[in-house]
N, C-alpha and C positions, 0 to 999 in steps of 0.2 A: 724501544729504539725508534728518535721523531729522526724525520731525514731529515740532513741538513743539506743546508740549498746551493747551487749550480751558477756559482755566479761569473763562474767563466764566457765567453761569450768569444766567438768563431770554434776553434779547433775542441773537433771532441774527443774526451776524453775514457783514456780507458781504466782499467782496474789490470796489472799485471801478477798476479798468485803464479808463482813458482820458487820450489824451496831450492833447483840447482844452478847455482851460480851463473856458471856460462851459460845454461842456456836461456835463463831469463836477464841477463846480460841483452841476449843477441834479441829477445823477446819484446823487450825496452830500446833499441835500435832500432829492430825492424817497422815495426809501429812511429815512432818520430816520424824516422824517414819518409812512413807513409803518412805522414801526413796529423799525425793521430796525438797525441798527448797525453804521455804515461803515470797512473801516479803509481806508487811503488814503482818498482817488484819489492811484493810481499814473503817472505818468505813462510810464516806459516797467519796460520787462523788470523792467531791474536796481531800479528800486525798490519791484514789487512783488516778487518773488526776496526784496528783503533784507526788506522786510514779514510775507512771509511764513515767515522763518526766527524769527521772535519772536513769531506765530500762525495760526493751523489755524481759519480761516475755515468758515460754515454753506453758505454756499454763494455764489458770487465774478457778478460782470459788469464783462464785458473788452467791450471792443475789439479788433480783428482789428489793423489794424496803427498801427507805432506810429511816427513818424515812420518812420525806414528799414526798421525794424523789426519782425519777426509778434512777437503777444502768446501765440505756438508753446509755447516752454518752459514759462510760467507756464499754460498748459491741463497741458501736460504733466505736470506734475507734482498739479494739480491733478488728475486726474484718474491716476494715482496714488492718491495720499488718497483717492480716495473722494467726494471735495466738488465735487456739481452744480455746475455755469458754464453762465452763454446768453452770446448774442452777441446786443449792440447796435455794430451796423460800420454801413455800407456796402457793406463787402461781397458780389457775390453771390459766387453758389452754388457755381459752379465756380467760382472762387475761393479757395472756402472746403473745398471737395475737393481741393485738391490739397494738402492738409493733415491727416493722420488722426488727430490730437489733436480740428477742428475739423468736420472733414465728418458729423457725425451730430449738430452743436450746434446746436440749438433758439439762430433767424437773428432781432431784432427787427428787426433796420434801425434805415437816419436816415435824416430824424428818427425819434424811439424814441416811440410810443405809453408817457407816463410810466406814468397810469396801470392800463397792461399792465405795465407792466416791475413796478409792483410785485406786483400780481394773478401773475404769471410766477413773481418769486423767491419767494413763500410758499408757488408748488406747491413748488419744488423737495426 
C-alpha cells in the first residue's frame, strides 16, 4: 500500500480505532478539544485501512480487540510509515506481547485517563 499525502497544515491528525461506540465518541471529543483533528473513529480493521488509503495521520490511538479481530494489520501499516501510536486497551501485557507490532507500544488501558491520553498523544 502506498503512502497517501497528508495535505493538512496546522492541527495534527490522529487516527482513532475503537469498536465501542461510546468510548470512540469520547476519544474523538477529548482529542478534538485537545486541538487535534480526528481521523475516524474506525470500528474495524477494514474501516481503519480504508481511512488510511486516503490520509496519513500524524499519530494514532488504537484499541487492540475489535470484535473478533485484532488491530495488528493497522499497527503494522502505521509502523511501516513511521507513524507513532498508543494503545487504549484492556488487553494485558502478556496478550500484547503475542503481537510483535504491539508488544512495545505504550498501553494506557481501559478505562482510559483522558487527560493523560491527550498529553501522551501530544508527546508523540
